[in-house]
C-alpha angles and dihedrals in degrees: 000000000000124000111167112220093222093065132075123225141207134219087246091060103254125133132214133198115191122211110177103309095332119089130196114216135193141138126283130254088251092055097049091049093050090050096047124204109013113216106171137017113201116194117158098159102096111141092018122121112222138179125240112284095021118132112261097175147318138262120212123206127182092272106022149026118225130193119237115223125207109240092210138011116275151106121289105236102175148347129226103264095199093065089070090072100020111038089154087077085081087065097038100043112007096168095041128030090002097067112132112202144007114221132191099226118226095208118014092198089070089068091065088056092065125090122287119228089260091050092046093048091053090049095055090043 
């Protein structure tokens, strides 16, 4: 499995990449493998300000629906428009074209408190 070292991770299997005060967020390679074929991504929180660990959407796979949790507090600025027609990008490229939302982060220092790639790798075993 692939866990890029320049990202931070959550115990709920989301990744975050901070650029200034805007973060791109998606689910990890581990999460997409566990879910299986993703058929739908539902995110209706654009414009909302949420706290860390609040649900910002759901991802639907063939056999299950899973909540998506925001790694840090912030305002959802946009969703990945391509996922509407191609949700399988989450399976094919979870850290690239399969990103889910961009968030204006309330406190960028919170990102550093999340798991490193090494810590996340140990957690998923």
